[in-house]
C-alpha positions in Angstrom: -142.1 -132.3 149.4 -142.1 -130.7 145.9 -141.8 -127.3 147.6 -138.8 -128.1 149.8 -136.7 -129.9 147.1 -135.6 -126.7 145.3 -134.6 -125.1 148.6 -132.6 -128.2 149.7 -131.0 -128.5 146.2 -130.1 -124.8 146.3 -128.7 -125.2 149.8 -126.6 -128.1 148.6 -125.2 -126.2 145.7 -124.5 -123.2 147.9 -122.5 -125.4 150.3 -120.7 -127.1 147.5 -119.9 -123.9 145.8 -118.6 -122.3 149.0 -116.4 -125.4 149.6 -115.1 -125.4 146.1 -114.3 -121.7 146.1 -112.5 -122.1 149.5 -110.5 -125.0 148.2 -109.5 -123.0 145.1 -108.5 -120.0 147.2 -106.5 -122.2 149.5 -104.6 -123.9 146.6 -103.9 -120.5 145.0 -102.6 -119.2 148.4 -100.4 -122.2 148.7 -97.3 -121.7 150.9 -98.4 -118.1 151.6 -101.1 -119.6 153.9 -98.4 -121.3 155.8 -96.6 -118.0 156.2 -99.8 -116.4 157.4 -100.3 -119.0 160.1 -96.7 -118.7 161.2 -97.3 -115.0 161.8 -99.7 -115.7 164.7 -96.8 -116.6 167.0 -96.1 -112.8 167.5 -99.1 -111.7 169.6 -102.8 -112.1 170.2 -103.7 -109.1 168.0 -101.8 -110.6 165.1 -103.7 -113.8 165.8 -107.0 -111.9 165.2 -105.7 -110.7 161.9 -104.4 -114.2 161.0 -107.8 -115.7 161.9 -109.6 -113.2 159.8 -107.4 -113.7 156.7 -107.3 -117.5 156.9 -111.1 -117.8 157.3 -111.6 -115.4 154.3 -109.4 -117.8 152.3 -110.8 -121.2 153.4 -114.4 -119.8 153.7 -115.2 -121.4 157.0 -114.8 -120.2 160.6 -115.6 -123.8 161.7 -112.7 -125.1 159.6 -110.3 -122.5 161.0 -111.4 -123.2 164.6 -111.0 -127.0 164.1 -107.5 -126.3 162.6 -106.7 -124.2 165.7 -107.8 -127.1 167.9 -105.4 -129.3 165.9 -102.5 -126.8 166.6 -103.4 -126.6 170.3 -103.6 -130.4 170.5 -100.2 -130.7 168.9 -98.8 -128.2 171.3 -98.0 -125.7 168.6 -100.2 -122.9 169.9 -101.0 -121.7 173.3 -104.6 -121.0 174.5 -104.0 -117.2 174.5 -102.9 -117.4 170.9 -105.9 -119.6 170.0 -108.2 -116.9 171.4 -107.0 -114.3 169.0 -107.3 -116.6 166.0 -110.8 -117.8 167.0 -111.9 -114.1 167.3 -110.5 -113.3 163.9 -112.2 -116.4 162.4 -115.6 -115.0 163.4 -114.8 -111.8 161.5 -113.5 -113.6 158.4 -116.6 -115.8 158.1 -118.8 -112.7 157.5 -117.2 -112.2 154.0 -119.6 -114.8 152.5 -122.7 -113.0 153.8 -121.4 -109.7 152.4 -120.6 -111.4 149.1 -124.1 -112.9 148.6 -125.8 -109.6 149.6 -124.4 -108.1 146.4 -127.0 -110.1 144.4 -124.6 -111.3 141.7 -126.7 -114.2 140.5 -126.8 -112.8 137.0 -123.1 -113.3 136.5 -123.0 -116.8 138.1 -123.5 -118.7 134.9 -120.8 -116.6 133.2 -118.4 -117.4 136.1 -119.1 -121.1 135.8 -118.6 -121.1 132.0 -115.4 -119.1 132.2 -114.1 -121.2 135.1 -114.8 -124.5 133.3 -113.2 -123.2 130.1 -110.1 -122.3 132.0 -110.1 -125.6 133.8 -110.3 -127.6 130.6 -107.8 -125.5 128.7 -105.2 -124.8 131.4 -102.2 -127.1 131.9 -100.9 -124.8 134.6 -101.9 -126.0 138.1 -102.1 -122.4 139.3 -104.6 -121.5 136.6 -106.7 -124.6 137.6 -106.9 -123.2 141.1 -108.2 -119.9 139.9 -110.7 -121.8 137.7 -111.9 -123.6 140.8 -112.5 -120.2 142.5 -114.6 -119.0 139.6 -116.6 -122.3 139.3 -117.2 -122.3 143.1 -118.2 -118.7 143.0 -120.7 -119.3 140.2 -122.2 -122.5 141.8 -122.6 -120.6 145.1 -124.7 -117.9 143.5 -126.7 -120.4 141.4 -127.5 -122.3 144.6 -128.4 -119.0 146.2 -130.8 -118.3 143.3 -132.3 -121.7 143.6 -132.9 -121.2 147.3 -134.5 -117.8 146.7 -136.7 -119.0 143.9 -137.7 -122.2 145.8 -138.9 -120.0 148.7 -141.3 -117.9 146.6 -144.3 -120.4 146.9 -143.9 -120.3 150.7 -145.0 -116.7 150.8 -148.5 -117.9 149.8 -148.7 -120.5 152.5 -150.5 -119.3 155.7 -148.9 -122.0 157.8 -145.4 -120.8 156.8 -146.3 -117.2 157.4 -147.5 -118.1 160.9 -144.2 -119.9 161.5 -142.2 -116.8 160.4 -144.4 -114.5 162.5 -143.7 -116.6 165.5 -140.0 -115.9 165.1 -140.7 -112.4 166.4 -139.9 -114.1 169.7 -136.2 -113.4 170.2 -135.5 -116.5 172.2 -137.3 -118.7 169.7 -135.5 -117.0 166.8 -132.1 -117.5 168.4 -132.9 -121.2 168.9 -133.9 -121.6 165.3 -130.7 -120.0 164.1 -128.7 -122.2 166.5 -130.5 -125.3 165.3 -130.2 -124.6 161.6 -126.5 -123.8 161.8 -125.8 -126.9 163.9 -127.7 -129.0 161.3 -125.8 -127.7 158.2 -122.5 -127.1 160.1 -122.1 -123.7 158.5 -123.1 -120.2 159.7 -122.5 -118.9 156.2 -125.1 -121.4 154.9 -127.7 -120.4 157.5 -127.1 -116.7 156.9 -127.4 -117.4 153.2 -130.8 -119.1 153.8 -131.8 -116.1 155.9 -130.8 -113.7 153.1 -132.8 -115.8 150.6 -135.9 -115.5 152.8 -135.3 -111.7 152.9 -135.1 -111.5 149.1 -138.6 -112.9 149.0 -139.8 -110.5 151.6 -140.5 -113.3 154.1 -138.4 -111.9 156.9 -137.4 -108.4 158.0 -134.3 -107.3 160.0 -136.3 -107.5 163.3 -137.0 -111.2 162.8 -133.5 -111.9 161.3 -131.4 -110.5 164.1 -132.1 -113.3 166.8 -131.7 -116.0 164.1 -128.4 -114.4 163.1 -127.3 -114.3 166.7 -128.3 -117.9 167.2 -126.3 -119.0 164.1 -123.2 -117.6 165.6 -123.6 -119.9 168.5 -124.5 -122.8 166.2 -121.2 -122.5 164.3 -119.3 -123.4 167.5 -120.7 -126.9 167.6 -118.3 -128.1 164.8 -115.3 -127.2 167.0 -116.9 -128.7 170.1 -117.5 -132.0 168.2 -114.0 -131.9 166.8 -112.5 -131.5 170.3 -113.8 -134.9 171.4 -110.8 -137.1 171.8 -108.4 -134.1 171.9 -106.4 -133.2 174.9 -107.8 -130.8 177.6 -106.1 -127.8 176.2 -107.7 -128.4 172.8 -111.1 -128.9 174.5 -110.6 -125.5 176.2 -110.0 -123.9 172.8 -113.3 -125.2 171.6 -115.0 -124.0 174.8 -113.5 -120.6 174.3 -115.0 -120.4 170.9 -118.4 -121.3 172.4 -118.1 -118.9 175.3 -117.0 -116.1 173.0 -120.1 -116.4 170.8 -122.5 -117.0 173.7 -121.4 -114.0 175.7 -121.5 -111.9 172.6 -125.1 -113.1 171.8 -126.3 -112.4 175.3 -124.7 -108.9 175.2 -126.2 -108.1 171.8 -129.7 -109.5 172.5 -130.0 -107.5 175.8 -128.2 -104.3 175.0 -127.2 -103.8 171.4 -130.0 -105.4 169.3 -131.9 -102.1 168.9 -128.9 -99.9 168.1 -127.6 -102.4 165.6 -131.0 -102.7 164.0 -131.3 -98.9 163.7 -127.7 -98.6 162.3 -128.1 -101.2 159.5 -131.5 -99.8 158.5 -130.0 -96.4 158.3 -127.1 -97.7 156.1 -129.3 -99.7 153.8 -132.9 -98.5 154.3 -134.5 -100.5 151.5 -132.4 -103.7 151.3 -133.1 -106.3 154.0 -130.5 -108.6 152.5 -127.8 -106.0 152.9 -129.0 -105.2 156.4 -128.6 -108.9 157.4 -125.1 -109.0 156.0 -124.1 -105.8 157.7 -125.6 -106.9 161.0 -123.6 -110.2 160.8 -120.4 -108.3 160.2 -121.1 -105.7 162.9 -122.0 -108.4 165.5 -118.7 -110.2 165.0 -116.5 -107.1 164.7 -118.0 -105.4 167.8 -117.9 -108.7 169.7 -114.2 -108.9 169.1 -113.6 -105.3 170.1 -115.6 -105.8 173.3 -114.2 -109.1 174.4 -110.6 -108.8 173.2 -109.5 -107.1 176.4 -111.0 -110.0 178.4 -109.4 -112.8 176.5 -107.6 -114.0 179.6 -110.9 -114.3 181.4 -112.2 -116.5 178.6 -109.1 -118.7 179.0 -109.7 -118.9 182.8 -113.4 -119.7 182.3 -112.5 -122.5 179.9 -109.9 -123.9 182.4 -112.6 -123.9 185.1 -115.1 -125.7 182.8 -112.4 -128.2 181.6 -110.3 -128.8 184.8 -107.3 -131.0 185.2 -103.9 -131.6 183.5 -103.5 -132.5 179.9 -103.4 -136.2 179.2 -100.2 -137.7 178.0 -100.3 -138.2 174.2 -99.8 -141.8 173.1 -98.4 -140.8 169.7 -94.7 -140.3 169.1 -95.3 -137.5 166.6 -95.7 -134.0 168.1 -96.6 -131.9 165.0 -99.4 -134.1 163.5 -103.1 -133.7 164.1 -105.6 -134.9 161.6 -107.9 -131.9 162.3 -105.3 -129.8 160.5 -105.8 -131.9 157.3 -108.8 -129.6 156.6 -106.2 -127.1 155.6 -103.8 -129.1 153.4 -101.1 -126.5 152.9 -100.7 -126.2 156.7 -101.0 -130.0 157.2 -98.2 -130.5 154.7 -96.0 -128.1 156.5 -96.6 -129.9 159.8 -95.8 -133.2 158.2 -92.5 -131.7 157.0 -91.7 -130.5 160.5 -92.3 -134.0 161.8 -90.1 -135.4 159.1 -87.3 -133.0 160.0 -87.7 -134.0 163.7 -87.4 -137.6 162.7 -84.1 -136.7 160.9 -82.9 -135.0 164.1 -83.4 -138.2 166.1 -81.5 -140.2 163.5 -78.7 -137.7 163.5 -78.5 -137.9 167.3 -78.2 -141.7 166.9 -75.4 -141.4 164.4 -73.4 -139.2 166.9 -74.1 -141.7 169.8 -73.3 -144.7 167.6 -69.9 -143.3 166.8 -69.1 -142.9 170.4 -70.2 -146.4 171.2 -68.1 -147.9 168.4 -64.9 -145.8 168.7 -64.9 -144.9 172.4 -66.7 -147.9 173.9 -69.5 -145.7 175.4 -71.6 -148.8 175.8 -74.0 -147.0 178.2 -75.5 -145.1 175.2 -76.7 -148.3 173.5 -80.1 -148.4 175.3 -80.8 -144.7 174.3 -79.9 -145.5 170.6 -82.3 -148.5 170.5 -85.1 -146.6 172.3 -84.8 -143.7 169.8 -84.8 -146.2 166.9 -88.1 -147.5 168.1 -89.4 -143.9 168.3 -88.1 -143.3 164.7 -90.0 -146.3 163.4 -93.2 -145.2 165.1 -92.9 -141.7 163.8 -92.4 -143.1 160.3 -95.7 -145.1 160.6 -97.6 -142.1 162.0 -96.3 -139.7 159.2 -97.2 -142.3 156.6 -100.8 -142.7 158.0 -101.1 -138.9 158.1 -99.9 -138.4 154.5 -102.2 -141.1 153.2 -105.1 -139.3 154.9 -103.9 -136.0 153.5 -103.6 -137.3 150.0 -107.4 -137.7 150.0 -107.8 -133.9 150.7 -108.2 -131.4 147.8 -104.6 -130.8 146.8 -102.7 -129.0 144.0 -100.4 -131.1 141.7 -97.4 -129.6 143.5 -98.8 -130.7 146.9 -99.4 -134.3 145.6 -95.8 -134.3 144.4 -94.5 -133.1 147.8 -96.5 -135.8 149.6 -95.1 -138.6 147.3 -91.6 -137.2 147.8 -92.1 -137.1 151.6 -93.2 -140.7 151.7 -89.9 -141.7 150.0 -87.9 -139.4 152.2 -89.2 -140.7 155.5 -88.5 -144.2 154.2 -84.9 -143.2 153.5 -84.5 -141.6 156.9 -85.9 -144.7 158.6 -83.4 -146.9 156.6 -80.6 -144.6 157.8 -81.8 -145.3 161.3 -81.8 -149.1 160.6 -78.2 -148.9 159.4 -77.1 -147.0 162.5 -78.8 -149.7 164.6 -76.8 -152.3 162.7 -73.6 -150.5 163.5 -74.6 -150.2 167.1 -75.2 -154.0 167.3 -71.7 -154.5 165.9 -70.3 -152.1 168.5 -72.0 -154.1 171.2 -70.5 -157.3 169.8 -67.0 -155.7 169.7 -67.3 -154.6 173.3 -68.7 -157.9 174.6 -66.0 -159.9 172.9 -63.0 -157.6 173.8 -62.3 -156.9 170.1 -60.0 -153.9 169.4 -59.3 -151.9 166.3 -55.8 -150.9 165.2 -55.0 -147.1 165.4 -55.2 -146.9 161.6 -58.7 -148.6 161.5 -59.9 -146.2 164.2 -58.7 -143.2 162.2 -60.3 -144.5 159.0 -63.6 -145.2 160.8 -63.6 -141.8 162.5 -63.1 -139.9 159.3 -65.7 -142.0 157.4 -68.2 -141.3 160.3 -67.5 -137.6 160.0 -68.1 -137.5 156.3 -71.3 -139.7 156.6 -72.6 -137.4 159.4 -72.0 -134.4 157.1 -73.7 -136.1 154.2 -76.9 -136.8 156.2 -77.0 -133.4 157.9 -76.5 -131.6 154.6 -79.2 -133.7 153.0 -81.7 -132.8 155.8 -80.8 -129.1 155.6 -81.2 -129.1 151.8 -84.6 -130.7 152.3 -85.6 -128.3 155.0 -84.6 -125.2 153.0 -85.3 -126.7 149.5 -81.7 -125.7 148.7 -80.3 -126.9 145.4 -76.7 -126.0 146.1 -76.7 -128.0 149.3 -78.4 -131.0 147.6 -75.5 -131.0 145.0 -73.0 -130.9 147.8 -74.6 -134.1 149.1 -73.9 -135.8 145.8 -70.2 -134.9 145.9 -69.9 -136.0 149.5 -71.6 -139.3 148.7 -69.0 -139.9 146.0 -66.3 -139.3 148.7 -68.0 -141.9 151.0 -68.0 -144.4 148.1 -64.3 -143.8 147.6 -63.6 -144.1 151.3 -65.5 -147.4 151.5 -63.4 -148.9 148.7 -60.2 -147.6 150.1 -60.9 -148.6 153.7 -61.9 -152.1 152.5 -58.6 -152.4 150.6 -56.7 -151.2 153.6 -58.4 -153.7 155.9 -57.5 -156.6 153.6 -53.9 -155.4 153.6 -54.0 -155.4 157.4 -55.4 -158.9 157.5 -52.7 -160.1 155.1 -50.1 -158.6 157.4 -51.9 -160.1 160.4 -52.1 -156.7 162.0 -55.7 -157.2 163.2 -57.9 -160.0 164.3 -60.5 -161.7 162.1 -63.2 -160.6 164.6 -62.1 -157.0 164.3 -62.1 -157.3 160.5 -65.7 -158.7 160.3 -66.9 -155.8 162.5 -64.9 -153.2 160.5 -66.3 -154.4 157.1 -69.8 -154.5 158.4 -69.5 -150.9 159.8 -68.1 -149.4 156.6 -70.7 -151.2 154.5 -73.5 -149.7 156.7 -71.9 -146.3 156.6 -71.8 -146.4 152.8 -75.6 -147.3 152.8 -76.2 -144.3 155.1 -74.7 -142.0 152.5 -76.7 -143.7 149.7 -80.0 -143.0 151.5 -78.8 -139.4 152.2 -78.2 -139.1 148.4 -81.8 -140.2 147.8 -83.1 -137.4 150.0 -81.0 -134.9 148.0 -82.3 -136.2 144.7 -85.9 -135.5 145.8 -84.8 -131.9 146.5 -83.1 -131.6 143.1 -86.3 -133.0 141.4 -88.1 -129.9 142.4 -85.8 -127.8 140.3 -86.3 -129.9 137.1 -89.6 -128.3 136.2 
């Protein structure tokens, strides 16, 4: 046990360092990562590039693939697009193996020291993200050094030497690589362990290649596990990842193992660690080149293995999937999309509500009430999603955005409630044969138009983070306040002159009061936008 503890401790530090470095890189990338992901909508080749870059940033092909499953599950990405991103993720994950092959253990303590110093001194959140990158980088290499040093005594154990020798069997080696990667849920960690063995002279490139091939299959288990509970299309994305790596492994083990071995030995004749890193990169790059033209066949194979139609989702939200939370900047963007969709539903109800009240389009009431139920459900789902997201590693700015979004969805929901109140008054008016005077209709129509503009402008200002539009909302809200007071006074004058019934007056007052509250909540949304410009 005393022999294995340093190795396990080193592996733990390696995994923690890799996670921390990836988290820092992701925070530093911020909204740029969102732009990178959005680029994948162009074509499959762009998807390969996106998958490569994103995985280099978040330091995990498994995390990228799980995120892709989330996008597919939410209907935001097609299977052909997913294939490109998954292929690219396999290339991007090789950067870690290349990094640790440089043998930078001597600068690891310096990186940690500098990173901690920056972390403690910096008040700027961006600087703290870069500090995390340095600290994670240093911990990764300290862990690598611990693993390497911990493996030294194993070279003197005959039993361990026999085990290593038995790995000359390609099938056994592949199974070992698959098993280790499945266990630690990281191909980078299993390749790092393999490189640590190489540094101690315990393995050569011949033994390493089957283990390396097996680790590429093992990394697909994370996505397969994540797809449990997802729709059939998302399950197919996970199966595509598995098939892609299995087909590549079979191809390499039967035809390309020897050429790859000769090539990496020729490039780095005296450095087994570098040979392993290069073989890992070559495997994934060549695999993408070979299978890219047959991506549609992978899709068809996945559809055969996972037959049937997609299940109907029970959630009302269409942009949210908790798998995406592993990449907070993307998850936050998805939550914003769902918030904007929630606002569109409320806006539709405002338009319908006006027709019900002014034009007696009573047949639209059921649709309004159904949408209001959907709006309420979406608010709950976004809230649950944001609470889960708040526990992910976030920058200060992202925490602020989440807090603002929680308030914004509350204001949008309250606008929906006030529209529902007006609809109920419109129903009461219709059922009791209550009529407005022409002047009352004109006043309500104009107030509705201004309120619709207030809410629409508030939502656009939030969508685009537009300061000038947010300020327009404040001016429009003042106009609604003025209209509410003026219309109330006009109504009292009509009552005094007995120009309208008491029933019509009660409905009129309730409607303008609810419209004024709609503008108040719209103003709140605009204020959250303006708060972003106070820093």
